[in-house]
C-alpha positions as CSV (number, residue, x, y, z in Angstrom):
1,M,20.8,-63.6,4.4
2,V,23.1,-60.9,5.6
3,G,23.1,-60.8,9.4
4,P,23.6,-57.7,11.6
5,P,27.5,-57.9,11.5
6,Y,27.1,-57.4,7.7
7,D,24.6,-54.5,7.7
8,C,24.2,-53.4,4.1
9,V,23.6,-49.8,5.1
10,A,26.1,-49.3,8.0
11,N,28.9,-51.4,6.5
12,P,28.3,-52.4,2.8
13,L,31.9,-53.3,2.2
14,G,31.6,-56.1,4.8
15,A,28.6,-57.4,2.9
16,V,30.6,-57.2,-0.4
17,R,33.5,-59.2,1.2
18,L,31.0,-61.7,2.5
19,T,29.7,-62.5,-1.0
20,F,33.3,-62.5,-2.3
21,D,34.4,-65.1,0.3
22,K,31.3,-67.1,-0.5
23,A,32.2,-67.0,-4.2
24,L,35.7,-68.1,-3.4
25,S,34.4,-71.1,-1.6
26,N,32.2,-71.9,-4.6
27,G,35.2,-71.9,-7.0
28,L,35.7,-68.2,-8.0
29,N,39.2,-67.7,-9.2
30,P,40.4,-64.1,-8.9
31,S,43.4,-64.9,-11.1
32,T,41.1,-65.4,-14.1
33,S,38.3,-63.0,-13.1
34,D,37.9,-59.6,-14.7
35,G,36.0,-58.2,-11.8
36,Q,32.5,-59.3,-12.9
37,D,29.9,-59.4,-10.2
38,W,30.0,-62.5,-8.0
39,G,26.6,-61.9,-6.2
40,A,27.1,-58.7,-4.4
41,V,24.7,-56.7,-6.7
42,D,22.0,-59.3,-6.3
43,L,22.4,-59.1,-2.5
44,F,21.9,-55.4,-2.5
45,R,19.1,-55.4,-5.0
46,S,17.3,-57.9,-2.8
47,F,17.9,-55.8,0.3
48,L,16.8,-52.5,-1.4
49,F,13.8,-53.6,-3.5
50,D,12.6,-57.0,-2.4
51,T,12.4,-56.0,1.2
52,N,11.5,-52.3,0.5
53,S,14.5,-51.1,2.4
54,L,15.4,-48.3,0.0
55,S,14.1,-45.6,2.5
56,Q,16.7,-46.8,5.0
57,V,19.5,-45.6,2.8
58,P,20.4,-41.9,3.6
59,V,20.1,-39.4,0.8
60,L,23.4,-37.6,0.3
61,N,23.4,-33.9,0.1
62,A,25.4,-30.9,1.5
63,T,23.3,-31.1,4.7
64,S,23.4,-34.8,5.3
65,V,27.1,-35.4,4.4
66,K,28.3,-34.1,7.8
67,Y,26.3,-36.8,9.5
68,I,27.1,-39.8,7.2
69,Q,30.2,-41.8,7.8
70,P,32.5,-42.8,5.0
71,N,32.2,-46.4,3.7
72,T,28.5,-46.5,4.4
73,L,25.7,-46.9,1.9
74,V,24.1,-43.7,0.5
75,R,22.0,-42.8,-2.5
76,V,22.1,-39.7,-4.6
77,R,19.9,-38.5,-7.6
78,A,22.0,-36.8,-10.2
79,M,22.4,-36.0,-13.9
80,V,25.5,-37.4,-15.7
81,Q,27.2,-34.1,-16.8
82,D,30.5,-35.5,-17.9
83,M,31.9,-39.0,-18.8
84,L,35.5,-39.3,-17.7
85,G,36.5,-42.6,-19.2
86,N,37.7,-45.7,-17.4
87,E,40.4,-46.3,-14.8
88,F,42.3,-49.4,-13.6
89,Y,42.5,-50.3,-9.9
90,V,43.7,-53.2,-7.8
91,G,40.5,-55.2,-7.6
92,A,41.9,-58.2,-5.8
93,Y,45.1,-59.1,-4.1
94,K,46.6,-61.8,-1.9
95,D,47.2,-61.3,1.8
96,G,49.3,-64.3,2.6
97,S,47.4,-67.2,1.1
98,T,44.0,-65.4,1.2
99,W,42.5,-63.5,-1.6
100,K,40.9,-60.2,-0.7
101,T,38.9,-57.7,-2.8
102,N,39.1,-53.9,-3.1
103,K,35.9,-53.5,-5.2
104,Y,33.7,-50.6,-4.3
105,S,36.4,-48.9,-2.3
106,D,39.2,-46.3,-2.8
107,V,42.5,-48.1,-3.6
108,C,45.5,-47.5,-5.8
109,Q,45.2,-47.5,-9.5
110,L,47.6,-49.0,-12.0
111,Q,51.1,-49.3,-10.6
112,T,54.4,-49.9,-12.5
113,D,55.8,-53.1,-10.9
114,L,52.8,-55.2,-10.3
115,S,52.8,-58.1,-7.9
116,P,51.7,-61.4,-9.4
117,D,49.2,-61.7,-6.6
118,M,47.4,-58.5,-7.7
119,R,44.6,-58.3,-10.3
120,L,43.8,-55.1,-12.1
121,W,40.1,-54.5,-12.8
122,E,38.4,-51.6,-14.5
123,R,35.7,-49.1,-13.6
124,R,34.0,-46.1,-15.2
125,L,34.1,-42.5,-13.9
126,L,31.1,-40.2,-14.2
127,Y,31.0,-36.6,-13.0
128,C,27.4,-36.1,-11.8
129,V,25.6,-33.0,-10.7
130,P,22.2,-32.1,-9.3
131,V,19.6,-32.0,-12.0
132,P,19.8,-28.5,-13.5
133,G,16.8,-26.4,-12.5
134,M,15.4,-29.0,-10.1
135,N,12.9,-27.4,-7.8
136,S,13.1,-28.0,-4.0
137,W,9.8,-29.9,-3.8
138,A,11.2,-32.6,-6.1
139,E,13.9,-33.5,-3.6
140,P,13.5,-37.0,-2.1
141,L,11.2,-37.0,0.9
142,E,13.5,-39.1,3.0
143,D,15.7,-36.3,4.4
144,L,18.2,-37.0,7.1
145,T,16.2,-37.4,10.3
146,N,17.3,-37.3,13.9
147,Q,17.3,-41.1,13.8
148,H,19.8,-41.0,10.9
149,R,21.9,-38.5,12.9
150,N,21.9,-40.6,16.0
151,W,22.8,-43.7,13.9
152,A,25.7,-41.8,12.3
153,S,26.9,-40.6,15.7
154,Q,26.8,-44.2,17.0
155,Q,28.8,-45.4,13.9
156,R,31.4,-42.7,14.4
157,E,31.8,-43.7,18.1
158,K,32.0,-47.4,17.1
159,R,34.7,-46.8,14.5
160,T,36.7,-44.8,17.0
161,R,36.6,-47.6,19.5
162,D,37.4,-50.2,16.8
163,G,40.4,-48.1,15.7
164,D,42.0,-48.7,19.1
165,E,41.7,-52.5,18.9
166,A,43.4,-55.1,16.8
167,V,40.9,-56.6,14.3
168,D,41.1,-59.2,11.7
169,H,40.1,-58.7,8.0
170,M,36.5,-59.7,8.7
171,D,35.9,-57.1,11.3
172,L,33.4,-54.8,9.6
173,G,34.2,-51.8,11.8
174,S,37.4,-51.0,10.0
175,N,38.3,-51.2,6.3
176,Q,41.9,-49.9,6.5
177,D,43.5,-53.2,5.7
178,I,41.4,-53.5,2.6
179,E,41.7,-50.0,1.3
180,V,45.3,-49.0,2.2
181,S,47.7,-51.9,2.4
182,P,48.4,-52.5,-1.3
183,C,48.8,-48.8,-2.0
184,K,50.9,-48.3,1.2
185,K,53.2,-51.2,0.4
186,M,53.9,-49.8,-3.0
187,R,54.7,-46.4,-1.7
188,E,57.0,-47.8,1.0
189,E,58.8,-49.9,-1.7
190,G,59.3,-46.7,-3.8
191,H,57.1,-47.7,-6.7
192,P,55.8,-44.6,-8.6
193,S,52.1,-44.3,-9.4
194,S,50.3,-43.3,-12.6
195,S,46.8,-42.2,-13.3
196,A,44.6,-43.6,-16.1
197,V,42.7,-40.3,-16.2
198,Q,43.5,-36.8,-15.0
199,L,40.6,-35.1,-13.2
200,D,42.2,-31.7,-12.4
201,F,38.9,-30.0,-12.5
202,L,38.0,-31.6,-9.2
203,K,40.7,-29.3,-7.7
204,E,38.7,-26.3,-8.7
205,E,35.5,-24.8,-7.5
206,T,32.3,-26.1,-9.1
207,N,32.2,-24.5,-12.5
208,A,30.0,-21.4,-12.4
209,S,29.2,-21.2,-16.1
210,F,26.1,-23.3,-15.5
211,P,23.4,-21.3,-13.7
212,P,22.7,-23.3,-10.5
213,P,19.2,-24.1,-9.4
214,S,18.4,-21.4,-7.0
215,D,16.2,-23.5,-4.7
216,L,19.0,-26.0,-4.1
217,E,22.2,-24.0,-4.1
218,A,22.7,-24.6,-0.4
219,T,21.8,-28.3,-0.4
220,S,23.4,-29.8,-3.5
221,F,26.8,-30.5,-4.7
222,P,28.5,-32.6,-7.5
223,C,29.9,-36.1,-7.0
224,L,32.2,-38.5,-8.7
225,V,30.5,-41.8,-9.4
226,K,32.5,-44.9,-10.0
227,V,30.5,-47.5,-11.9
228,Y,31.4,-51.2,-12.0
229,N,30.5,-53.8,-14.6
230,S,27.9,-51.7,-16.4
231,P,27.6,-51.6,-20.2
232,E,28.3,-48.2,-21.7
233,S,24.8,-48.2,-23.3
234,D,23.3,-48.2,-19.8
235,L,24.6,-44.8,-18.8
236,K,24.4,-41.8,-21.1
237,L,25.3,-38.1,-20.9
238,N,22.5,-35.9,-19.4
239,E,20.5,-38.9,-18.2
240,I,19.2,-38.8,-14.6
241,F,20.0,-41.7,-12.3
242,E,19.7,-42.7,-8.7
243,F,23.1,-44.1,-7.7
244,I,23.2,-46.3,-4.6
245,G,26.7,-47.1,-3.4
246,V,29.5,-46.8,-0.9
247,L,30.4,-43.2,0.1
248,S,34.0,-42.2,0.1
249,F,34.3,-38.7,1.5
250,D,36.1,-36.8,4.3
251,S,34.1,-33.8,5.3
252,E,36.4,-33.0,8.2
253,L,39.6,-32.3,6.1
254,N,40.4,-28.7,5.7
255,N,42.0,-27.3,2.6
256,E,45.5,-27.2,4.1
257,E,45.3,-30.9,5.1
258,A,44.0,-31.7,1.6
259,D,47.0,-29.9,0.0
260,Q,49.4,-31.8,2.3
261,L,47.7,-35.0,1.5
262,S,47.9,-34.5,-2.3
263,S,51.7,-34.8,-2.3
264,S,51.7,-38.4,-1.0
265,L,48.6,-39.9,-2.4
266,C,48.6,-42.7,-4.9
267,A,46.9,-42.2,-8.2
268,D,43.4,-43.2,-7.3
269,E,43.4,-40.8,-4.4
270,L,44.6,-38.0,-6.7
271,V,41.6,-38.6,-8.9
272,Q,39.3,-38.0,-5.9
273,L,40.7,-34.6,-4.8
274,P,39.6,-32.5,-3.1
275,P,37.8,-34.7,-0.6
276,V,36.1,-31.8,1.0
277,K,34.4,-30.7,-2.2
278,V,33.5,-33.8,-4.3
279,P,32.3,-37.0,-2.6
280,R,32.9,-40.3,-4.4
281,I,30.2,-42.9,-4.8
282,H,31.3,-46.4,-5.5
283,C,28.0,-47.4,-7.3
284,I,26.6,-50.9,-6.5
285,V,23.1,-50.3,-7.9
286,H,21.8,-47.7,-10.3
287,R,18.5,-47.0,-11.9
288,K,17.4,-44.5,-14.5
289,L,14.8,-41.9,-13.4
290,G,12.2,-40.1,-15.3
291,V,10.1,-37.0,-14.5
292,Q,7.5,-39.1,-12.8
293,D,10.1,-40.4,-10.3
294,F,10.4,-36.9,-8.9
295,V,6.7,-36.6,-8.1
296,H,5.8,-37.9,-4.7
297,G,3.0,-37.7,-2.1
298,S,0.2,-38.6,-4.5
299,T,-2.1,-41.6,-4.0
300,L,-3.2,-41.5,-7.6
301,S,-1.5,-44.7,-8.7
302,E,-4.6,-46.0,-10.6
303,P,-7.0,-43.0,-11.0
304,N,-10.3,-43.5,-12.8
305,P,-11.2,-41.4,-15.9
306,S,-13.6,-39.2,-13.9
307,L,-10.9,-38.3,-11.4
308,I,-8.5,-37.5,-14.2
309,R,-11.1,-35.2,-15.8
310,G,-11.5,-33.5,-12.4
311,I,-7.8,-32.9,-12.1
312,R,-7.6,-31.6,-15.7
313,D,-10.5,-29.2,-15.1
314,S,-9.0,-27.8,-11.9
315,L,-5.5,-27.4,-13.4
316,L,-7.0,-25.7,-16.5
317,T,-8.9,-23.3,-14.3
318,H,-5.8,-22.5,-12.4
319,L,-3.8,-21.9,-15.6
320,T,-6.6,-19.7,-16.9
321,T,-6.4,-17.6,-13.8
322,V,-2.6,-17.3,-14.0
323,L,-3.0,-16.2,-17.6
324,G,-5.5,-13.4,-16.9
325,N,-8.6,-15.5,-17.9
326,D,-7.2,-16.2,-21.4
327,G,-8.8,-19.7,-21.7
328,V,-7.4,-20.4,-25.1
329,A,-3.8,-19.7,-24.0
330,A,-4.4,-21.9,-20.9
331,Q,-5.5,-24.8,-23.1
332,F,-2.5,-24.6,-25.4
333,L,-0.2,-24.2,-22.3
334,L,-1.7,-27.4,-20.8
335,L,-1.0,-29.4,-24.0
336,H,2.4,-27.9,-24.2
337,L,3.2,-29.0,-20.6
338,L,2.2,-32.6,-21.6
339,S,4.4,-32.7,-24.7
340,R,7.6,-34.8,-25.1
341,V,9.7,-36.2,-27.8
342,H,8.4,-39.8,-28.2
343,A,10.0,-40.7,-31.5
344,R,12.6,-39.4,-34.0
345,V,12.1,-39.7,-37.8
346,D,15.2,-38.6,-39.6
347,S,15.9,-35.1,-38.2
348,V,12.3,-34.6,-37.0
349,A,11.6,-34.8,-33.2
350,V,8.1,-36.2,-33.2
351,G,5.9,-35.1,-30.3
352,K,7.6,-31.7,-29.4
353,L,5.3,-28.7,-29.0
354,S,7.2,-25.5,-28.4
355,L,4.8,-22.6,-27.7
356,N,5.4,-18.9,-28.4
357,L,3.0,-16.6,-26.5
358,T,3.2,-13.2,-28.2
359,S,1.6,-9.7,-27.7
360,F,3.5,-9.2,-24.4
361,S,3.9,-5.5,-23.8
362,K,6.2,-4.2,-21.0
363,E,3.1,-3.8,-18.8
364,T,1.7,-7.3,-19.4
365,A,5.1,-8.8,-19.1
366,S,5.7,-7.2,-15.6
367,I,2.3,-8.5,-14.5
368,F,2.2,-12.1,-15.9
369,T,5.8,-13.3,-16.4
370,D,6.8,-13.8,-12.8
371,P,3.5,-15.5,-11.7
372,L,3.6,-17.8,-14.8
373,T,7.3,-18.7,-14.0
374,L,6.4,-19.4,-10.4
375,T,3.5,-21.5,-11.3
376,L,5.5,-23.7,-13.6
377,K,8.2,-24.1,-10.9
378,K,5.5,-25.4,-8.6
379,L,4.1,-27.9,-11.2
380,L,7.3,-29.2,-12.9
381,P,10.4,-30.7,-11.3
382,F,13.0,-29.1,-13.6
383,T,12.5,-25.6,-14.8
384,Q,14.8,-22.8,-16.1
385,H,14.0,-19.2,-16.9
386,V,16.3,-17.4,-19.4
387,P,15.7,-13.6,-19.7
388,L,17.0,-13.0,-23.2
389,T,18.9,-9.8,-23.8
390,I,21.7,-8.7,-26.2
391,E,24.1,-8.7,-23.3
392,Y,23.1,-12.1,-22.2
393,L,23.5,-13.6,-25.7
394,N,26.9,-11.9,-26.2
395,N,28.4,-13.1,-23.0
396,S,26.9,-16.5,-22.1
397,H,27.9,-19.9,-23.4
398,L,24.7,-21.9,-23.9
399,S,26.3,-25.0,-25.5
400,P,28.8,-27.2,-23.6
401,K,32.4,-27.1,-24.7
402,K,35.3,-29.5,-24.1
403,D,38.3,-28.1,-22.3
404,Y,41.1,-30.5,-23.1
405,Q,43.6,-28.7,-20.9
406,A,41.5,-29.3,-17.8
407,N,40.1,-32.5,-19.3
408,K,36.5,-31.5,-18.5
409,L,33.3,-30.8,-20.3
410,V,32.4,-27.2,-19.5
411,P,28.6,-27.2,-19.2
412,G,26.3,-24.8,-20.9
413,V,22.8,-23.5,-20.1
414,L,21.3,-25.9,-22.7
415,Q,22.8,-29.0,-21.1
416,L,19.5,-30.1,-19.6
417,A,18.0,-33.3,-18.5
418,E,15.2,-35.0,-20.3
419,G,11.8,-33.5,-19.3
420,S,13.2,-30.1,-18.4
421,H,11.1,-27.0,-19.1
422,L,12.8,-23.8,-20.4
423,I,11.2,-20.4,-20.6
424,I,12.9,-18.0,-23.0
425,D,11.8,-14.5,-22.1
426,E,12.3,-12.1,-25.0
427,T,10.2,-9.3,-23.5
428,Q,13.3,-7.4,-22.5
429,L,15.1,-8.0,-25.8
430,Q,16.1,-4.7,-27.4
431,A,17.7,-3.9,-30.8
432,G,21.5,-4.3,-30.8
433,N,24.4,-6.1,-32.4
434,L,25.4,-9.7,-31.8
435,N,29.0,-10.7,-31.6
436,S,30.3,-14.1,-32.6
437,I,29.3,-15.6,-29.3
438,G,25.8,-14.1,-29.6
439,I,25.3,-15.4,-33.1
440,E,26.4,-18.9,-32.0
441,N,24.0,-18.8,-29.0
442,V,21.1,-17.8,-31.2
443,R,21.9,-20.7,-33.5
444,S,22.0,-23.1,-30.6
445,L,18.6,-21.9,-29.3
446,K,17.2,-22.2,-32.8
447,N,18.6,-25.7,-33.2
448,L,17.0,-26.8,-29.9
449,T,13.7,-25.3,-30.9
450,E,13.6,-26.8,-34.3
451,S,15.1,-30.3,-33.9
452,Q,15.5,-30.8,-30.1
453,K,19.3,-31.1,-30.4
454,V,22.2,-29.3,-28.7
455,E,25.5,-29.0,-30.4
456,Y,28.5,-29.9,-28.2
457,D,31.8,-28.3,-29.1
458,F,34.7,-30.8,-28.7
459,Q,37.2,-28.3,-30.2
460,Y,38.3,-30.6,-33.1
461,Y,34.7,-31.5,-34.0
462,K,31.1,-30.7,-33.1
463,M,28.5,-33.2,-32.2
464,D,24.7,-32.9,-32.0
465,M,23.2,-34.4,-28.8
466,T,19.5,-35.2,-28.7
467,A,17.4,-33.4,-26.1
468,D,13.8,-33.4,-24.9
469,V,13.1,-29.9,-23.5
470,Q,9.8,-28.1,-23.4
471,L,10.3,-24.6,-24.8
472,L,8.0,-21.7,-23.9
473,I,8.8,-18.4,-25.6
474,L,7.4,-15.1,-24.3
475,S,7.8,-12.2,-26.8
476,E,6.2,-8.9,-27.9
477,G,5.7,-10.1,-31.5
478,K,6.4,-13.4,-33.1
479,S,9.9,-14.5,-32.2
480,N,12.4,-13.8,-35.0
481,L,15.0,-15.9,-33.3
482,L,13.1,-19.1,-32.3
483,P,10.6,-20.7,-34.8
484,A,8.1,-22.3,-32.3
485,D,5.6,-25.0,-33.3
486,L,2.7,-22.9,-32.0
487,V,2.4,-19.1,-32.1
488,L,-0.4,-17.6,-30.1
489,P,-1.2,-14.0,-29.3
490,F,-1.7,-13.6,-25.6
491,Q,-5.0,-11.9,-24.8
492,P,-5.6,-11.5,-21.0
493,A,-9.0,-10.3,-20.0
494,S,-8.1,-9.3,-16.5
495,T,-5.2,-9.1,-14.0
496,I,-4.2,-12.1,-11.9
497,S,-6.3,-12.7,-8.8
498,S,-4.8,-14.3,-5.8
499,E,-5.7,-18.0,-5.4
500,I,-4.8,-20.3,-2.5
501,V,-4.3,-23.9,-3.6
502,D,-3.9,-26.7,-1.1
503,E,-0.9,-29.0,-1.3
504,T,-3.0,-32.1,-2.1
505,T,-4.4,-30.4,-5.2
506,V,-0.9,-29.3,-6.3
507,Q,0.4,-32.8,-5.9
508,A,-2.4,-34.1,-8.0
509,W,-1.5,-31.6,-10.8
510,R,2.1,-32.7,-10.6
511,W,1.1,-36.3,-10.9
512,F,-1.2,-35.4,-13.8
513,L,1.6,-33.7,-15.8
514,A,4.3,-36.2,-15.0
515,N,2.5,-39.4,-15.7
516,L,0.0,-38.7,-18.5
517,R,2.8,-37.4,-20.7
518,S,4.4,-40.8,-20.7
519,L,1.3,-42.8,-21.8
520,S,1.3,-44.5,-25.1
521,H,-1.1,-43.4,-27.8
522,S,-2.7,-44.8,-31.0
523,I,-5.3,-43.9,-33.6
524,S,-7.8,-46.5,-34.7
525,P,-8.3,-47.3,-38.4
526,E,-11.7,-45.5,-38.3
527,M,-10.2,-42.4,-36.8
528,Q,-7.4,-42.5,-39.3
529,T,-9.9,-42.2,-42.0
530,V,-11.7,-39.2,-40.3
531,V,-8.3,-37.5,-39.7
532,E,-7.2,-38.0,-43.3
533,N,-10.4,-36.7,-44.7
534,D,-10.2,-33.6,-42.5
535,L,-6.6,-32.9,-43.5
536,V,-7.4,-33.2,-47.2
537,A,-10.3,-30.8,-46.7
538,A,-8.1,-28.4,-44.8
539,R,-5.5,-28.5,-47.6
540,Q,-8.2,-27.8,-50.2
541,A,-9.4,-24.8,-48.3
542,D,-5.9,-23.5,-47.6
543,R,-3.1,-24.4,-50.0
544,S,-0.5,-22.9,-47.7
545,L,-0.8,-25.8,-45.3
546,G,2.1,-28.2,-45.3
547,S,3.4,-31.3,-43.6
548,Q,4.5,-29.3,-40.5
549,D,0.9,-28.1,-40.0
550,F,-0.5,-31.6,-40.3
551,S,2.1,-32.9,-37.9
552,R,1.2,-30.2,-35.4
553,L,-2.5,-31.1,-35.6
554,L,-1.7,-34.8,-35.0
555,T,0.5,-33.9,-32.1
556,L,-2.3,-31.7,-30.6
557,G,-4.7,-34.6,-31.1
558,R,-2.4,-37.0,-29.2
559,L,-1.9,-34.5,-26.4
560,M,-5.6,-33.7,-26.1
561,S,-6.4,-37.4,-25.7
562,L,-3.6,-37.8,-23.1
563,S,-4.9,-34.8,-21.2
564,H,-8.2,-36.7,-20.7
565,G,-6.3,-39.8,-19.7
566,E,-7.1,-41.7,-22.9
567,T,-4.6,-43.5,-25.1
568,C,-6.7,-43.5,-28.3
569,L,-7.8,-40.5,-30.3
570,S,-11.6,-40.0,-30.2
571,T,-13.8,-37.9,-32.5
572,E,-14.7,-35.6,-29.6
573,H,-11.0,-34.8,-28.8
574,W,-10.2,-34.3,-32.5
575,Q,-13.1,-31.8,-32.8
576,M,-11.7,-30.0,-29.8
577,V,-8.3,-29.7,-31.4
578,K,-9.8,-28.3,-34.6
579,E,-11.7,-25.7,-32.7
580,L,-8.6,-24.7,-30.8
581,E,-6.7,-24.3,-34.0
582,R,-9.6,-22.2,-35.5
583,L,-9.5,-19.9,-32.5
584,R,-5.7,-19.6,-32.7
585,K,-5.8,-18.7,-36.4
586,E,-8.4,-16.1,-35.8
587,R,-6.1,-14.4,-33.3
588,L,-3.2,-14.5,-35.8
589,R,-5.3,-12.7,-38.3
């Protein structure tokens, strides 16, 4: 058990060194070790999850960083935007006859003339950003409180006092001997440094080609995450993680000091520039997050079927109001919001349900588009709205591109996290000519709509990356650019009436949409027979029906069941789907 001198939050490096010393006493040999975990991760996992202490770890953002001291434990939720490869660093070295470790801290990377008493280990570099389009309500509840601020102030004072005293290597108030001495010795001896990777893009402002989430512009920033001993399959591009680790960041350096510092820093420090813009997180524990992890405040951990039906009915009523009392459109929108890609068969993304609401005139678009967009922002954690125009298509880069000169992946609008919702608004689209960029953007949007894939341009080759994005297309007529799974003429019966919804109800709706979409689903043998017979009869009545139509009906059946909190298709829900399809086709005629 880690005692107060080895506080996992206030001084995690001390706890790391404690486990390292314990492992040494149990026979760990740094000379033959490749840096694999020696018990530190288990210690932090036990502290964070077994004792429910995760809430004690401050959430890192642009507001809290000014109160949080370097070399303390923080957590950040972010999307992996770029994978920067691996770097070598001095993981262990001898101070006299004693082995010490630099793991989870900023130290020099690979040097030319290595000491025999130094061991090079390897770590991965990830450039992580706030989840694109994340709405403010989805931020963690545990903001930096006055208690955190007081704690940070106390730590700052303590470190100032400790800096004036001589301390040994086990004094957890100062980490300078661990972090600086190998690098400093090499500089004093005149050894040049080299970098395993060049991260020049960290010297620039955050790339502006990706539209920032407006709600979080002032409170979010990117970070460089350094990951230790994690298989490559555990961390993938565009996935969302909560990284918990040691913060390395100097919020008090000004730009002039950072420039002066850059001329004398060793390679690892060059990687981390500029310290005033990009914090570094030495990740100890990470966990993948889904949409449901961003919904909080609900007590509906195990709701009963009647409660789910009540939530469904109230949400459907609200959507109907937002859509001008168009009940059919509200029902299809509800199923659309529950859709996700749950399997892939060859090039087919099974489970997607893009929706194209048509018949938007300039008048109806001005009345309904903004309220609908605002409603989805309140219901879903990640939303984006793209007002499509000829100018936008000709001047925007929707797909990510690799910039080898800067050694960075330049993000595009379509680099989105799993579970994101994207509104493509064609109501302002006028006739015009597309240039080469516009044609490429249209192709990218079509590819996302049809196969849930985004093509990444790596200059020498292109690669399709899978996606899972809910697409809602608003247009005057059927979209000629984006072939949606469902096309439904929008028929509002009235204008939008104001409706005040309490926060508890909104939280229940968020829980409903986030959790029911992830439920498993099956069809009993008896229902399979019913479905097959109905599909055969439908094919006999309309020879134009094909496999895509049948797949859409099955997807609608699955989503209808899930919307009622059920994981097996019933006759009742299948009949509801067939009736909805009948009403939709009547409108199309």
